[in-house]
C-alpha positions in Angstrom: 200.1 177.5 34.6 203.6 177.7 33.3 204.7 181.2 32.3 205.2 180.3 28.6 201.7 179.0 28.4 200.1 182.0 30.1 198.2 184.0 27.5 197.5 186.9 29.9 197.9 190.1 27.8 198.4 192.4 30.9 202.3 192.1 30.9 202.2 193.0 27.2 199.9 196.0 27.9 202.2 197.2 30.7 205.2 196.9 28.4 203.5 198.9 25.7 202.4 201.5 28.2 206.0 201.8 29.3 207.1 202.2 25.7 204.4 204.8 25.0 205.5 206.7 28.1 209.1 206.8 26.8 207.9 207.9 23.4 205.9 210.7 25.1 208.8 211.8 27.3 211.7 211.5 24.9 210.2 211.9 21.4 207.0 213.9 22.1 204.8 211.2 20.5 201.3 210.7 21.9 199.7 207.2 21.5 196.0 206.5 21.6 195.3 204.4 24.7 192.7 202.2 22.9 195.1 201.6 20.0 197.9 200.8 22.5 195.8 198.1 24.3 194.6 196.6 21.0 198.2 196.5 19.7 199.5 194.9 22.9 196.8 192.3 22.8 197.5 191.5 19.1 201.3 191.3 19.8 200.6 188.9 22.7 198.3 186.7 20.4 200.9 186.8 17.6 203.7 185.7 19.9 201.7 182.8 21.3 200.6 181.8 17.8 204.2 181.9 16.5 205.3 179.7 19.4 202.5 177.2 18.7 203.5 177.2 15.0 207.1 176.4 15.8 206.0 173.3 17.8 203.5 171.9 15.2 204.2 170.5 11.7 202.1 172.2 9.1 201.1 170.6 5.8 200.5 173.2 3.2 198.6 172.3 0.1 200.2 173.8 -3.0 197.7 175.3 -5.5 197.4 173.5 -8.8 197.4 176.7 -10.9 200.3 179.2 -11.2 199.4 182.5 -9.5 201.5 185.6 -9.1 199.8 186.1 -5.8 199.2 189.3 -3.8 201.9 191.8 -3.1 202.1 194.7 -0.7 204.3 197.6 -1.9 205.7 199.8 0.8 207.5 203.1 1.0 208.6 205.6 3.5 209.5 209.3 3.0 211.9 211.4 5.0 213.7 214.7 4.8 215.9 216.2 7.4 214.1 219.5 7.3 210.5 218.3 7.7 208.9 217.7 11.1 207.1 214.6 9.9 207.8 211.4 8.0 205.4 209.7 5.7 204.6 206.0 5.4 202.5 204.2 2.9 201.6 200.8 1.5 199.4 199.4 -1.2 198.1 195.8 -1.3 197.4 194.5 -4.8 195.9 191.2 -5.9 197.5 188.9 -8.5 195.7 190.9 -11.3 197.2 194.2 -10.0 194.0 195.5 -8.6 194.3 197.6 -5.4 192.7 195.8 -2.5 193.6 198.1 0.3 196.0 201.0 1.0 197.3 203.0 3.9 199.1 206.2 4.5 200.4 207.6 7.7 202.1 210.7 8.9 204.4 210.4 12.0 206.9 212.6 13.7 210.1 212.5 11.7 212.1 209.4 12.3 215.9 209.4 12.8 216.6 208.6 9.2 215.1 207.6 5.9 215.9 204.0 6.7 214.0 204.3 10.0 211.0 205.5 7.9 211.3 202.5 5.5 211.5 200.1 8.4 208.4 201.7 10.1 206.5 201.4 6.8 207.4 197.7 6.5 206.4 197.0 10.1 203.1 198.7 9.7 202.3 197.0 6.4 203.2 193.6 7.8 201.0 194.1 10.8 198.2 195.3 8.6 198.5 192.4 6.2 198.3 189.9 9.1 194.9 191.5 10.0 193.4 191.9 6.6 194.8 189.4 4.1 197.0 186.3 3.6 199.5 188.4 1.5 203.1 187.0 2.0 205.0 189.1 -0.5 206.3 192.7 0.0 208.1 195.1 -2.3 210.2 198.1 -1.5 212.3 200.5 -3.5 214.9 200.6 -0.8 217.9 198.2 -1.4 219.3 199.0 2.0 216.1 197.7 3.6 216.5 194.3 1.9 220.2 194.2 3.0 219.1 195.0 6.6 216.7 192.1 6.7 219.2 189.6 5.2 222.2 190.8 7.2 220.9 192.4 10.4 224.2 192.1 12.2 225.8 194.6 9.8 223.2 197.3 11.0 223.6 197.5 14.8 222.0 200.9 15.0 218.7 199.4 13.8 218.8 196.3 16.0 215.7 197.2 18.0 213.6 197.8 14.9 215.0 194.7 13.2 214.1 192.5 16.2 210.5 193.8 15.9 210.4 193.0 12.2 211.8 189.5 12.8 209.2 188.9 15.5 206.4 189.9 13.2 207.9 187.7 10.4 207.3 184.7 12.7 203.6 185.1 11.9 204.2 184.5 8.2 204.6 181.1 6.7 206.3 182.2 3.5 207.5 185.9 3.9 209.2 187.3 0.9 210.5 190.8 0.1 211.9 192.1 -3.1 213.3 195.4 -4.3 211.6 197.2 -7.2 212.2 200.7 -8.5 209.2 203.0 -8.1 209.6 204.7 -11.5 206.4 206.7 -11.1 207.5 208.7 -8.0 211.2 208.2 -7.3 214.1 209.5 -9.4 
């Protein structure tokens, strides 16, 4: 079997074990082994699906009714004094009803933008598993700029490559900037 057609997840698992080892050694972050294996397998599957989608022509039926569609709103929190960063997302349907939400507490990231990117990555991965939501919203204008002009942000290249890889799984990914009037000043 040619290497590009080999769907064996073991190289992916080994790679994520190596990354988890580095996180443990250099950042003090422990990863759950079961989550690590599941994540590696899903990344392997997503990569192969994205490659197949690039080689096939897809015909998408447009709906006959106008719909605002689902949206996933994301946010990250970060302060230089806290030990942890916070991530959150809320998936709402076209009527504005909450369908699913998630919050997570992680060791403090390098910057507020790193937290925002981590929140987007997590929300994108979760939406792929639980919905067909294609639209995302953030209150961080720099995040939008990073996604449209990644070459201007070389310090975030690793994170942006991960986002771009996940984006391949979306047929019509969109992200917009909205002000979170309720919580942000």
